[in-house]
Phi, psi and omega in degrees: 000134183298331181289345180270353186267165178290120182223128171259124180243131184197178174242145175245124178277121180290135177308135185105343173073014183265004177198155172237121182265121176277133178220162174229134178247112185257142180119158188261350188232128173284348177264018181302142180288337178237126175241130187231135172247127180252119185248122181280160174298183192296326188240007180260164180259170180296341180299337179294345180264359186306314180295320179295316180298313180301316180299309183297318180289331176291320184272337180227058191298327184253359186242006183226142172232132188236129177253125173232152181205165174261137175296165176308136175072003181243142177057236182270351179290154185233149173246165177291190182292344176292126178302141181305328183293342179280344177255125181284125183267077179273167178295326176296318179299312181291326176294324177298317177300315180299316180298316179293327179293317181279000000 
């Protein structure tokens, strides 16, 4: 069960202060030989990866660390008082968030 595994849950403040990205880091070792970031499509939450994360950690418990997160304005992530619709959510924009997070 995914709830029984080592999980770090936190927020990352995007430079500029206009958003806080909610993320979860699954796995027990920061020295894992494989580090994986799973990025969801535009409107889904990180919860859609739960079965994948559980499977990978079950089969590779000591060698993998997995980062999953919610995009701005989705799930547990937060945006500033500026409505999300005023910021264009392009793939480049979202890739910049992912890059800053890792």
